[in-house]
N, C-alpha and C positions, 0 to 999 in steps of 0.2 A: 613448537605448537603454542597456541594461545590458551590462556586459562579463563577466557571469557565463557560464562555459562549463559545459554539462551533458554527461553521458554521451550518446553518440549515440543518437538516438531519443527522448530525454526532453525534453519541452517544458516550459519554465519556467512557463507559465500553468497547466499541469495538474499541477505538482509539489506533492506533499503530504508532510508529515512525520507519522509515527505513532509512538506510544510506548505499549507495552502490556506488562503483566506476563505471564510464562510460568509453566507448571507442568509437571513431569515431564521437565525437562532435566537430564541428568547432566553432570558436568564433562567427560567424555571426548567427548561428542557435540556440545558447544556449537560447536566450531570447524567441524565438518562441517556442522552445521545452518546456520550463518551463511554458509558458502561455497555451500551449495545454494540458499539464498534469494537470494544475490547473482547467481546465474545466471538468475533470472527475467527475462523481457522487461520492460523499463521500470524495473527496479530500479536505483537509483543508489547509495545508501549503506545499509549494514546494520551495526549494532553491537549487541553483547550485553554486558550488565553482570551477571556472576555474583553479585555482592554483593547486588543488589536483584532479580535474576531478571527484568530488564527488557530487552525487545527494542525498539530504536529503528531505524526504517527510513524511507527517503525514496524515493519512486517517482513515476512518471507515472501518475496515476489513470485516464487514458484507455486505458492498456495493461495495467495490473496492478490488483490489489485486495487487500483484507484477506483475503477468502476464499481467494485463491490462496496467500497466505502460510500460512493455516491448513491447507491441504491438505499443504503441505510439512512443517509441524510435525507433523501427524498421521502422516505416513509415518515420522517418527523416533520416534513414540510419545510425543510431547510435545503441548502445546496451550496456548491462551491460558487464563489463570487465570479461574476462574468467580466471582470476586467481583462484587458488584453494580455497583461503579464500572466495572470492566472490561467488563461486559456492556452498560452504558449507552454507553460509548465505542465499543464494537464496532458497536452499532446506528447511532450517529451516523456512524461511519466508512463503513459500508456505504451509508448514505443519500447522503453527499457523494460517494463514489466513483461511485455510479450517476448522480448528477446531472452529474458531470464527464464521464462516458462519453457520456451523452445529449447534452450540450452540444457535445462534440467532434464528434459525428456529425451534428449539426443542419445542414441546408442552408438558410440564410436566403433570403428572397425580397425583392424590391424593394417599397418602400412604395407606389409608384405603380401597381402592378399588382393585379389582383384576386387574392384568396387562392387557393392551390391546394387542390383538394379531395382 
């Protein structure tokens, strides 16, 4: 077993790291934005680099998602950058977040029983 300790409520198997560029973030609101994102359920680590305008965050994808972070950004008048690469990454992140949520909610059945309908 691993000795890694996570924030309460964050499962190591569902833990993902995301790094995306932002647009529309002023210097004065960066700290408030990061602290607001840290308050989200399932969020473990949040960091913002003003030099590259990059937001790096680690969260439990069964509890939180990229779209939840986007809502917080929109409330501050900021958002994810609209570059092609950022949009491709956002689509992939949404896909994997949904898969993790679906897998976390799945109730497996025994192989020796007939399938549930």
